[in-house]
Residue, then its C-alpha position, 0 to 999 in steps of 0.5 A: m500501499k502507498v500512504g500520504i500523509l499530509y502535515s505541517r508537522i510531525r507530532q507524537d501522533e505521526k510519529l506513532l502511525l508512520t512507524e506502524l505503517r513502515d513496520r508493516g512495510h506499507d510505502v509512506t510519503k510524507i507530503d509537507v503541505r506548506r511546501t507542496r503546489f496544487p495544480i489546478g487542471e492537472t494532478a500533483e506529481i506526488f499525489a499520483d500513484l498513491d493509494v490513500v491519502v491521510d490527513r493530519c494537517l494542523a491548521t484547519s484552512r489547510s486541512i480543507y483546502a488541501t483535502k479538496f485537492v486529494d479528492h479532485y485528483d481521484v485519490p481516496v483521502v482520510n477525511g474528506p474535504a466534506t467531513a473536514e468541512i463539518c467537523a473544522d466548523k461548529v455551527k456545521n458540526s452542530l447542525a449535522l449532529d441534530a438533524a441526525g437526531v443525535p443529542t447535543p447540547t442546547t446551542e444557538v447563534a447569533f451575528t451581533k453582540d447585542a442579540a448574542l447578549d440576549i441569548v446569554e441572558d436567555f441560557g442562564y449563568p454559567c454559558v459558553l461560548k465557543p469560536v466556531v473555529g479552533s481546536w484544544g479549548r482555545l478561545m473557549a468562555k465559561i461565562d459566570s456573569r452579565s458583565a462578563a458577558e458584555a466584556i467577553l462579546e465586545h472584545k469578539e466584536t472588535l477581533g478582526h477575523y469574520e468567524h468571530k463574528i458568528f457568535y456561538v453560544q451553549e448551554f453549559v452541561e453539568k458534566p461530572g467533572r469528566d467528558i469522554r473521547v472516543l476514536a472511531t473508524d467509520g463509526e466502530p469504536v476504536a477505544a475510548m477514555a475518559r478525561a477528568s480535570d478540576h477545570w471546567l476544560t477536560n482536553a487531554a491537550k490542557g493536561a487532564e488527566t486519562d483513564t480507559f472508558e467502557l462504552d455502553d450500548r448507548a454510547l455505542e449507538l450514539v458514536e456511530r450515528a455521530s459519524e454517520s452524521v458527518g459522513g464517516g470516516l477516522l474521527g473524535i467524537d466527544l460525549m458527555e454523561v449527563g444525569v450523574e449526580e456525583e458533583a465531581i469524579g476520577a476519569g476511571d470511575s464508574v457511573e450510572p449516566t442516564d444518557y449521554t450528550v455529543h458535543e463535537v466530532n473531530h476529523t483530524v483527531e490526535f490519539k497518543a493521549l488514547n493509545e497510552a490511556s486506553g491499552v489499545d494499539v491505536p496506531a495498529k487499528v487504525v492502519d488495519w482500517l487504512e488497508g481496508v479504506a486502500a482495498q476498497a478503493g482499488d477494487a472500486n477502481a477495478e471495477v470501473s476499469q473493466 
């Protein structure tokens, strides 16, 4: 299998993936998107003989546009540009989840500071203001008072980029001090972990405590439906337990949630922490799936050529 890896920086996640691919004897081409040219009207030579391309770009803009080109070159790409566009934008992500009937936190969007303040007041305090594009918990704000809301909304309104003029306001979910990250391939869970923190943000990138997590039938159902809602692929699906009485629990504690809410689906998911916490050989599972993607694409091309 000839695999292309789109990247702008090789992190531990990419090293794990590259090692697994090379250990299996696959031919790997690293494609630095900062130095690659993407012509229109012809296929860039570096992509010509590849069986599958894996998008590991850090920047959302590069991820979306690079995958559009790879898809245009008729090379299978994980994840595809349609999935990337939905997952990269929290508004599109929420709309896709809602259209699929997946429970997700109550959310409203406004285009002016005044309308956003009305939403915040209706939601009550605390509530959460998120950027429509962003990762690792950056630029997210838990709003605890009207004065804080006025200040934060004014700051956003004066920022230059048009995305900051999209005010994405979400209810504050009373989760039990942790959330759940699931890595899935076309809706099939590879591994899951709980991320616990004293801070209201429980991202592993912000130092949350992690531990393995056993998915129950309801969580499995929601992972599959959430994956389908954005077009499938190699995804990180984030859930929160609701209806848990404990005010704060550890990452590895066992509780009985009444249900879950899915707050996000990620398309260039990091898995280093999950690989360490879950006891699952995540890179091996991912490469198993990539081999299937490449084989399926090869079969389809063979049928077309006959």
